[in-house]
N, C-alpha and C positions, 0 to 999 in steps of 0.2 A: 450570658448574653441577654436572655429574656429579662433578667432583673435590671440590666442597664437600660433596655428599651422601655420597660415599665417606668423606671425612674425618670427617664427623659420625657415620657408621655405625661407623667404626673407633674413634672416641672413646667411643661408647656401649658397644661391646664391651669396650674397655679398662676403662671405669668399672665395668661389671658384673663383669669379672674381678677387679678390685681388691676390690670389695665381697664377692665370693665368697671371696677369699683371707682378707679380714678375718674372715668368718664361720667358714670352715672351718680357717683357720690353717695352710695348707699341710700339712706332715706332722706338726706338733706340736699342732694345735688340733682339738678335736672339738666338733661340734654335736650336742646331744641334744634330741630333740623328743618330748614326752610328751603322749599323748592318752588319752581314755577309749574304751570299746568302741564308742561312737557317733561317734567321730572328733573329739570336742570337745577343745580344748586343756585340759590340766590345769595351772592356775596354782598357783604356790607349792609345787610338788613339790620335795622336798629331795634333792639329789644329792651323794653323797660318792664321790670317785674314788680308786681304789687301783691300785698296781702290786704285783707279786709279786717279792720279793727274798729269795733264800735261804729259800724256804718260808714267808715271812712276808708278811702284808698290810701294806703301807706306804701311809699316806694321802698323796695327791698334791694334791687340790684339793676345794673345796666350792662348790656353787652352788645357786641357787633358780630355778625356771623362771619365765619372764615371763608376761604376759597371753596370749602366743601359745603358751605351753607349751614354751618353748625356753630353753636355756642353753648357754653356750660355755665349755669348759674346756681348759686346756693341759696337755701332758705328753708323755712318750715313748710308744712303741708298746706294745701289749699291756696296755691299761688296762681295769680293771673299774669298774663303778659300781653302787652301791646307790641305789635310788630309792624314797622313801617319800612318801606323801601321806595325810592324816588319814582320808579316807573310802575308801581303796583298799588293795588288797593290795600289799605291797612286792615289789620285784623286784631281782635281782642279774644283771647282764648284762655280757658282754664288748663293749667299745666298738669300733666300726668307723669308719673315715674315709671320706669327710668328715663323714658324719652318721649317727646312730643313731636310729631311730624305735622308740619303746616304747609299747605299749598297756597301761594299768593296768586290772586287773579291780576291780569294786566290792568293798568289804570284806565278807568272808564268814566270817572266822575270829576267834577270841578272841586278843587280844594281851596278853602278860605281860612286864613289865619287872622285873628284879631289880637292886638298886642299893645299894651301900654309899656313903652320901652324906656321909661324913666328919664325924662329930660333929654330926649334925643340921644340915647345911649351915652348919657353924661357929656352932652355937648360934642358928640362926634368923636369920642375917645377911639383912637385908631385900633387899640387892642380889642375893644368891645365890638367895633364894626367888623373886624376880621373874624372874630368868633361868631358873630351873627351870620356873616356870609358863609362860613364853613358849615354852620348848623343848618342853613337853608338847603344844603345839598341833600340832607336826610329826608326832608319833607317836600321840597320842590313845590311850594304852594302856587296856585294860579293867581290868587289875589291876596294882598295883605292890607289890613285895615289898621292903621297906626293911631295911637294916642301919645301925646307928649313928644312931638317932633321938634323940640326946642332947638333953636339955632340953625335949623335947616333952611335953605332957600330953594326956590324952584329948580335951580341948576344943580345944587348939591344933592337934592333928593333924586333928580333924574339920573345923575351919575351913580349914586348909591344903588338905586333900583336896577340899573343896567348891570351892576356888578354881580347880582344874583339872578339875572335872566329876565327882568321885567322891563319891557320897552316903554311902558306907559305909567305916568304918575301924576298926581295932583296934590298940592299942598294948600291947606286952608288959608294960612297967613304966615307971616314971618316974625310975629311977636307973641309973647305969652306962651301958652301951651296949645299948639296947633294940632289938629288931626291931619291925617294924610292917607292917601291910598296909592298903592302900586299894583300893577297888573300885567299879565302876559297879553291881555286882550285890550282893545280900545276902550277908553273910558269916555262915555258919552253923556249928554244931558247934564252937565256939571252945574250944580248950584252950591254956592258958598254962603252959609247963613251965619251971621254974627249977631244980628239984632235979637234981643230977648234971651241970649245965651251967654253963659260965663266964658266958655272956651269956644263955642261955635260948633257947627257940624257941616259935613259935606254930604250932599246927596248926588247920586249919579246913577247911570245904568251901564252895566257890564254884561254882555250877552243879553239875556232876557230878564236879568235880575235888577231890580231897583234897590240900591244900597244907600243906607243912611249910617254914616260913620260919625259917632258922637263921643263926647266926654263931658259928663254932667258935673255940676258944681260940687266941690268937696265940702262946701260950707253948710248952708241952711237947707233943711229938708224941704221947706216951702219953695225954695228956688229950684231944686231938682224936680219937684212935682210940676212946676210951671214949664220947665224945660222939656220934660218928656211929653207933656201934653201938647206942646208946640210941635215937637217932632212927629208925634203920632198924627196930629191934625194935618201936617204937611204930607205925610205918607199917604193919608187917605184922600186928601183933596187933590193932590197932584196926579195921582195915578188913575189910570183907566180901570174900569171893572175888569176883573180877571187878571190883574197884574200880580207878579211875584215880587215880594218885598222882604227886606232884611234890615233890621235895626241892630247895630252892634257897637260895642265899645266899653269904656269904663263908666259905669253908671253910678259909682259911689253909693250903691244901694244894695240892700239885702233881698233875699228871696225866701218866701215862706217854705218852699220845698226843702230847704236846708235845715229847718228848725229842729227836726228830729235828731240830727247829727250833733247838735250843740249840747253842751252840758248844762247843768242847772244854774251855773254862775255866769253864763255867757254874757248876758246884758251888762252886769256890773264889771266883768273883766274887760269887755269890749269898750266900755265907757272910759276905763283907765287908759286903754291903748289909744282910742280915738274919740275924744269927748265931743267932736263936732258932728259925728254921724250917729244919731240915735238909731237903735234897732227898730226899723220900720219897714214894712213890706209894700207900701202904697205905690212906689214908683214901678217896681216890677209887676205889682198887682194890676196897674193900669194896662200894661202891655198884655197881660194874660186876659184881662176883661175884654180887650179888643181883639181877642182870638189869635194873638201871637203865641208861638210855642217857644219855650226855652230849650234851645237845641241840646244843651248838655243833658237835660233830664230825659231826652228821648232814648238814650242808651245807657243810662247810669244805673239802672236796676235799683233805684232807691239809695244808692251809695253816694257819699259826699267827697268832693275834692275842693280844697280852697284855691282861690286865685291870688290871695294876698294874706299875709306877707309870705315871702319865699323861704323863711326859716321857721323852725319851731322853737319857741321860747318857753321853757318849762315853768316860768313864772306866770305865764298867761296861756294855759293850755287850750283855752277856747277862743283865742283871738283870731285864728284862721277863719276866713269867710270868703264868700264870693262877691266881688264887685264887678266882674267882667263877664260879658254875656254876648251871645249871638242869638237874637230872637228872629224867628221865621214866621211869616204870615201863613194863613190857612192853606193858601195855594202852594207855597214853597215847602212847608214842613214835610209833606209826604215824600219829597224828593231827597230828604236827608238820609244818608246811608251810614253815617259814622259821625261821632262827636267825641271830643275829649278835652281835658285840660292838661297841658303838657308840662308836667312837673318832672324835670330832669336835672342832671348835673349842670348842664349848660344854662338852662333857664333859672337855676339857683343863683347864677352869677350875673346875668345880663341886666336884670331889672328887679324892682320890688314887687312886680306882678308876674303871674304866670299867664301865658297865652291860651286862648281858646281856639280850637281847631275843628273844622267840620268838612264833610264831603257831601256833595250834592249830585244826584243823578240828573243829567241834562237830557 
């Protein structure tokens, strides 16, 4: 009888060990458990896992937490994860094995997304628009700054914005490559500027933040330099001392911060890919000289993420770069609590750019 009991006990231990290995995956599988501050499981938290390779964040896996607030991902050691849920503050964390426990704080910040959506989601493609709306449920941003809202009208933008919970919207124009803004909060002091700009920009005030949503010329460097000078001049001349300001959008320009992540052949390879945009840092350099902070660099720890293009082509390993930014002036930068470039399976498909995402303490 004792032999039978011992055999059963050994079997139970073995079975438990197998289950544990299935959950923790030995040395290549991580369990992530997400809860709120009361210890309740957070269901449907969205998890993106990265590794760092040559100063670059490379996506490894994605997962969504279960009813128990748990998900399991595979990968090598030294992995990081970003975790977002609609009603909580996002987190970025170094994963540990066999399991990582993460507590999410309730949402207390203002969330802003800047996104070049490639010719108005390809002219309002119904499939892409649905994908975008579904994706919005993960992040639930308070403000979205759009570039390339092609073929949208004031009415169609308003309808689109309301479909993901934004009651307020403004469109720059109905021709060419317009910028646009949608928001949960009233959009005030709206100015639409076309003179001296290839695509134009919108300036407005939402809550206590003065926002400049722009899309600089993809053609001549000299044109981009003049455009950003005009935007910065407007931002400084229009605003009262002590005002918070944000300049965001597709600047079609590089940032010297990223130079260390580029390989030795970056300039020549980039020229093959895009001969109209020489590697030059003067456009973003002007913003930095005027005491604006590049929001991505506030939390990147020196690591690089590209915003364009959305795929990796082995023929041009260095073509990935940043064109898309959210710059914060000196008064607003200290309020930034989180920033990221959202490289995900969904954003791999929606556009040829990745969006930039920040959180601001209000």
